[in-house]
N, C-alpha and C positions, 0 to 999 in steps of 0.2 A: 749415775755418774756425777761426781762432784769435783770441781776444781776450786781450791781455796787460795786466794791471793792476799798475802800480808802486805801492809803498807805502813811505813813509819821509819824514823831515823834509827840508827844503831843504838843499842842499849835501852830499848823500850820494852823488852820482854818477849819479842817474837819467837825466838827459839825455845825459850822456857814454856811459852804458851803452847807451841807445837808439841813439845814433849809431854805436857800435862793433858792435852786434849785430843791429839791426833796421832800420836806415836804408834798406836796399835791398829790404826785403821787407814792411814794415808801415807803414801810415799812422799818423802821430803826432797824437794828440789831446792838446792841452796848453793850459791856460788862459793860460799865459805867451804863447802865440802867438795864441790866438783871442780873448782878453780878456773874453768874456762867456759865461755858461752857455748862453744861447740859441744862439750860434754853435757852441758845443761840442756841444749836443744835436742840432743840425742835421747836423753832420759825423758824429756817432755814428750817426744814423739813416741817412745816406747809406751809411756803411760796412755797416750791417746790411742795407740794401736791396740792395746790390751784392755782398754776401758778401765784402767786402774784409777782409783781416787788419789788425788795428790794435793800437796800444799806447796806453794811457792814461798819459801822462807828467805826472802831478800828484802831490801828496803823498799824497792819499787816506788820511788818518790814521785814519779811523773806518770801522767796518763799514757804517754808514749811507751814507757817501760812496761807498764801493766798490759798494754795492748799485745805485746809479744806472746803473752800467755792466754789472754781473754779471747782473742780472735780465733786461734786454732782450737781452743777448747770449746767455744761456742759452735764452731763449724762441725765439731765431732759430737755435738749433742749434750755437752756437759752443762750442768747448772753451775753458775759462777757465784761464789760467795766471797765477799771482801771483808777483811778485818783491818780497820784503821787503828793503829796504836798511838795513843796520846804522845805527842812529840814535844816535850819541853826540853830544849837543849841543855840547860844548866843541870837539870836532874839527870839527864842521860850521861853527861860528862862524869858526874859523881859515880853513877853505877858502872860506867865504863872503867873507871879507875879501880874498881873493886875486882875486876876480872884478872885472871892470870896475865902477866905481861905479854905473853905471846898472842893472846886473844884481844888485846886492847886495840882500839881504833884511834889513830891520831886525832886530836881535837879538831884540826883543820878539816879532816874528812867528815867528821860528825857534823860540824857547822856547815860544811859544803852541801851535805845531803839535806840539812834543814833548810838551807836557802833555796833548794830546788823543789822542796816538798809541795805537792799539789793535793788538796783533798780529793778523794775519789768521788766520782759522780755516777748516778744511775745511768747516764747516757753512755758510759764506757761499756755497758753490757752486763753489769752486775744483776743477779737475780735476788740477792740478799746482801745487805751491808750492815756491818756492826762497828761500834766504837768500843775500843778496849783501853782500860787504864789499869795501872798497877795500884793496888790498894796499899795504904800505909802499913797495915798489919800483915801484908803478904797476900799473895793470890791476885786474882784479876776480877774486875767488874766488866761485864760485857753488856752493852746496851744496844738496842736496835737503832739504826741510823734514822733520823727523823726528817732531815731536809738536806739540801745541797748547800745551803748558806753557811759560810764559815762563821765561827765564833766572832764576837765583837772585839776580842782582844787580838793582839798580833800573834799570839801563840794559839795554834789550832786546839780546840777542845771539842766536847761533844756538840754535834750540830744542834742548833736551836730550832724548835718547832716553828713553822711558818705562821705568821699572824693572820687571823681570819678577817 
């Protein structure tokens, strides 16, 4: 049993990544689709009750928001896999503006999520963690998480290996 938790601001490729990698194998929990936390909680519980593999395709910017999925999934015996999507707000704003108007997120919402963003940590209960970035030529690069230390810049990037 596998629970996958996505983390990253809007327009960083999470839903596209789901469609490319997990569409045929994992149920998608998404507030964009379900519209309410109640519906989302009910679908999460159904996944846990039936031991279905699932992906949480939300921004999940804080440890507290990720805990609503990690805690119950861990208690049900799931392996927890996290994917952190590179979150460069300026680039995300440009990608967001390429979406159909009905799917665009207001800039203030995107920057608000960026302001709350906390890098995931092993202490949250992840069994595996990955860093994902969109490649300039299209597609995604996925790298194993190396450390909990944030990048030296103010924009989170791939975690740097710890110095020996």
